[in-house]
C-alpha positions in Angstrom: -23.5 28.0 19.5 -20.5 27.6 21.8 -20.2 25.3 24.7 -19.0 26.6 28.1 -16.6 24.9 30.4 -17.9 23.3 33.6 -17.6 25.4 36.7 -14.8 24.4 39.1 -15.5 21.4 41.3 -15.7 17.7 40.6 -17.2 16.9 37.3 -20.3 14.8 36.3 -23.2 15.5 33.9 -24.2 11.9 33.3 -24.3 8.6 35.2 -26.2 5.3 35.6 -29.8 4.7 36.8 -31.8 5.9 39.9 -34.6 5.7 42.5 -36.6 7.9 44.9 -38.8 9.5 47.8 -40.2 13.0 48.1 -39.1 16.1 50.0 -38.6 19.6 49.0 -36.6 22.7 49.8 -36.9 26.0 48.1 -34.0 27.3 46.1 -33.5 31.1 46.3 -31.1 33.9 45.7 -33.7 36.7 45.4 -35.7 38.4 48.1 -39.4 39.3 47.5 -42.5 40.4 49.3 -44.8 37.5 50.1 -48.5 37.6 49.2 -50.8 37.7 52.2 -53.8 35.9 50.8 -53.8 32.2 50.2 -55.4 30.2 47.4 -55.5 26.5 47.0 -55.7 24.7 43.9 -56.4 22.0 44.2 -56.2 2.3 30.1 -57.5 1.0 27.8 -57.4 -2.4 26.3 -58.5 -3.8 23.0 -59.1 -7.0 21.1 -56.5 -8.9 19.3 -56.4 -8.6 15.5 -58.7 -10.1 13.0 -58.3 -11.0 9.3 -57.7 -9.8 6.7 -55.7 -6.8 8.2 -54.0 -9.0 10.8 -53.2 -6.1 13.3 -50.5 -6.9 15.8 -51.7 -8.7 19.0 -52.7 -6.4 21.9 -51.6 -7.2 25.4 -54.4 -6.6 27.9 -55.7 -8.0 31.2 -56.8 -11.0 29.2 -53.2 -12.1 28.9 -51.5 -10.4 31.8 -52.9 -9.1 35.1 -51.0 -5.8 35.1 -51.7 -4.9 38.7 -50.4 -8.1 40.2 -47.3 -8.7 38.1 -44.1 -7.7 40.1 -41.8 -5.1 38.7 -42.0 -1.4 37.7 -45.0 0.3 36.1 -44.3 0.6 32.4 -44.2 4.4 32.4 -41.6 4.5 35.2 -39.6 1.7 33.5 -39.5 3.9 30.3 -38.6 7.0 32.4 -35.8 5.2 34.3 -34.4 4.1 30.9 -34.3 7.7 29.8 -36.9 7.3 27.0 -39.1 10.2 28.2 -40.6 11.7 31.3 -43.4 9.7 32.9 -46.1 11.9 31.4 -44.7 11.6 27.9 -44.2 7.8 28.5 -48.0 7.5 29.2 -48.7 9.2 25.8 -46.3 6.8 24.1 -48.1 3.8 25.7 -51.6 5.1 24.8 -50.5 5.8 21.2 -49.7 2.0 20.7 -45.9 2.4 19.9 -44.8 0.4 23.0 -44.4 -3.3 23.0 -43.7 -5.8 25.8 -42.4 -9.2 24.7 -43.5 -8.5 21.1 -47.1 -7.4 22.0 -48.5 -3.9 21.9 -49.4 -2.5 25.3 -51.9 0.4 25.8 -52.7 -0.2 29.5 -51.0 2.4 31.7 -51.0 0.1 34.8 -48.9 -2.6 33.0 -45.8 -3.8 35.0 -42.6 -5.1 33.6 -39.6 -6.9 35.1 -36.0 -7.8 34.3 -37.0 -10.7 32.1 -39.3 -8.6 29.8 -38.4 -7.3 26.4 -39.6 -3.7 25.8 -39.4 -1.7 22.6 -40.6 1.8 21.6 -41.3 2.4 17.9 -39.4 -0.8 17.2 -36.2 0.2 19.2 -35.3 -1.9 22.2 -35.2 -0.2 25.6 -31.9 -0.6 27.3 -30.5 0.5 30.6 -26.9 0.2 29.3 -26.5 4.0 28.9 -25.2 7.0 30.8 -27.6 9.3 32.5 -26.8 12.8 31.1 -27.6 16.2 32.6 -27.0 19.3 30.4 -27.7 22.9 31.4 -28.6 25.3 28.5 -29.0 29.0 28.6 -31.8 28.9 26.0 -31.6 31.5 23.2 -34.6 33.1 21.5 -36.2 31.7 18.4 -35.7 28.1 19.6 -38.4 25.5 20.2 -38.3 23.5 23.5 -38.9 20.1 22.0 -36.9 17.2 20.5 -38.1 17.8 16.9 -40.3 20.2 15.0 -42.4 19.3 12.0 -42.1 22.8 10.6 -38.3 22.6 10.5 -37.7 25.3 13.2 -34.6 25.2 15.4 -35.0 23.1 18.5 -33.0 23.0 21.7 -31.5 19.7 20.5 -30.1 21.5 17.4 -28.3 23.8 19.9 -27.2 21.0 22.3 -25.3 18.1 20.7 -25.3 14.9 22.8 -24.4 11.3 22.0 -27.1 10.2 24.5 -30.8 10.5 23.8 -32.0 13.4 26.0 -35.1 15.6 26.3 -35.9 19.0 27.8 -37.3 19.2 31.3 -40.3 21.5 31.2 -40.9 24.2 28.6 -39.9 27.6 27.6 -41.8 29.5 24.9 -40.0 29.9 21.5 -38.9 33.5 22.4 -38.4 32.9 26.1 -34.8 32.5 27.3 -32.8 31.2 30.2 -32.4 28.1 32.3 -33.3 24.8 30.6 -32.2 21.4 31.8 -31.9 18.5 29.3 -31.5 15.0 30.5 -32.4 11.3 30.1 -33.1 10.8 33.8 -36.8 10.3 33.6 -37.4 10.0 37.4 -35.7 13.3 38.1 -37.5 15.0 35.2 -40.8 13.8 36.5 -40.2 15.2 40.0 -38.9 18.5 38.7 -42.0 19.1 36.6 -44.7 17.7 38.8 -46.6 20.5 40.8 -46.6 18.5 44.0 -42.8 19.0 44.4 -43.2 22.8 44.4 -40.0 23.4 42.5 -39.0 27.1 42.3 -38.8 28.9 39.0 -37.6 32.5 39.0 -38.3 34.7 36.0 -37.2 38.2 35.0 -40.0 39.8 33.0 -40.2 43.0 30.9 -43.7 44.3 30.5 -45.2 46.7 28.0 -46.0 49.2 30.8 -45.2 49.8 34.4 -46.7 47.4 36.9 -49.1 49.1 39.3 -49.0 48.3 43.1 -52.6 47.0 43.1 -51.8 44.6 40.4 -48.6 43.5 42.1 -50.5 42.8 45.3 -53.2 40.9 43.4 -50.6 38.7 41.7 -48.8 38.1 44.9 -52.0 36.9 46.6 -53.1 34.6 43.7 -55.4 35.4 40.8 -58.0 33.5 38.8 -56.9 32.0 35.5 -59.0 29.9 33.0 -57.5 26.7 34.5 -58.0 27.8 38.2 -56.5 30.1 40.7 -52.8 30.6 41.0 -50.9 30.0 44.2 -49.5 33.0 46.2 -46.1 33.9 44.8 -43.1 36.2 45.4 -42.9 39.2 43.1 -40.9 42.4 43.0 -40.7 45.5 40.8 -37.3 47.0 39.8 -36.9 50.3 41.5 -35.5 51.9 38.4 -38.1 50.9 35.9 -41.6 49.6 36.9 -41.8 47.6 33.6 -39.1 45.2 34.9 -40.4 42.6 37.3 -39.0 39.5 39.0 -41.5 36.7 39.8 -41.0 33.4 41.5 -43.5 30.5 40.9 -43.7 26.9 41.9 -46.6 25.4 39.8 -45.1 25.1 36.3 -48.3 25.6 34.4 -48.3 26.1 30.6 -47.4 29.8 29.8 -48.2 30.7 33.4 -46.1 33.9 33.6 -47.5 35.4 30.4 -51.1 34.4 31.4 -50.8 35.9 34.9 -49.8 39.3 33.5 -52.3 39.2 30.6 -55.1 38.6 33.2 -54.2 42.0 34.7 -53.9 43.9 31.3 -50.2 43.6 30.6 -48.2 42.1 27.8 -44.9 40.3 28.4 -42.2 41.7 26.0 -39.3 39.7 27.4 -39.2 36.6 29.6 -35.9 35.2 30.9 -35.9 32.3 33.4 -33.1 33.0 35.9 -33.4 30.1 38.3 -34.9 26.6 38.0 -34.8 24.6 41.2 -31.1 25.0 42.2 -29.8 25.8 38.7 -29.0 29.2 37.3 -27.3 30.6 34.1 -24.9 32.8 36.0 -21.7 33.1 34.0 -23.2 31.6 30.8 -23.8 33.5 27.6 -27.0 33.0 25.7 -26.9 29.7 23.7 -24.1 28.3 25.9 -24.5 24.8 27.5 -22.5 22.6 29.8 -22.7 19.3 31.7 -23.8 19.6 35.4 -21.2 18.9 38.1 -21.6 16.2 40.7 -22.6 18.8 43.3 -25.3 20.3 41.0 -26.8 16.9 40.4 -26.9 16.1 44.2 -28.5 19.5 44.9 -31.3 18.8 42.3 -31.9 15.3 43.8 -32.1 16.7 47.3 -34.6 19.3 46.1 -37.1 16.6 45.0 -36.2 13.9 47.5 -34.0 11.7 45.3 -31.2 11.0 47.8 -28.6 8.3 48.1 -27.4 8.1 44.5 -23.8 9.2 45.2 -22.3 5.9 44.1 -24.1 6.2 40.8 -22.6 9.7 40.3 -19.1 8.3 41.0 -19.6 5.5 38.5 -20.7 8.0 35.9 -17.8 10.3 36.6 -15.2 7.5 36.3 -16.8 6.3 33.0 -16.8 9.9 31.5 -13.2 10.4 32.5 -12.2 7.1 30.8 -13.6 8.2 27.5 
């Protein structure tokens, strides 16, 4: 897979750490008909080890009052260090692979500060790293995960990075298009959390032409097995009714495919054209590149992460010095 050049403008793609506060604006580029109806959706501790197995000591409220200790919640600490998104960090904590000051932590409310030593699977967590942002035009037959136990190609086999990065959100194995990979856990959390209403625009090829009644139903919100969808923007290609463009903001698992399946259609092709403020315009399938400073700023503004320009400049200077 070849790597594309950055678009013109001042470079970036990585930098040092971050912080926050929410606000959203919709990205766009495509005009649609808006649906008229509205639908609304709306830790664990343990005992320290006993002989003869001598399990490692478990850190709980018996030793630390997690809610009163100053510092960051452990999941946010791991996210800010680029280990994983906050949701994934919660899974790591619950699975018992995270230690604070040499003791296993399974309590999600645990807080850590500058003087604490944190490890994940035995590896120390360090903030001495570059935050990295890579845009991939994801190809087909590629898994959106860091590794695959079946040995299938993953997005990290396509994108080579010296920094430890992870994909933001998911695309099915045979879905294509915009995919961001980063180690900025705070940004990843906001881009994927439904409350930030981040826009995702998909071009869809169906097995048959979409009927007007079905288009109106989807635009107004339909019932799925995990609850009703929100009203969305949707348009049919005037040349071929099998070609549809749909814009969603919820980010549910396999949402596009499930929406059309609920109305009796099969999705033959699915290509994500826009994610937040990012698009794959000018990129061939399988190409990837670092984001520019401006692209990072636009993503941050979309989810309310403002005021990190100095961090971008620090990153840019360090990248240019390498």
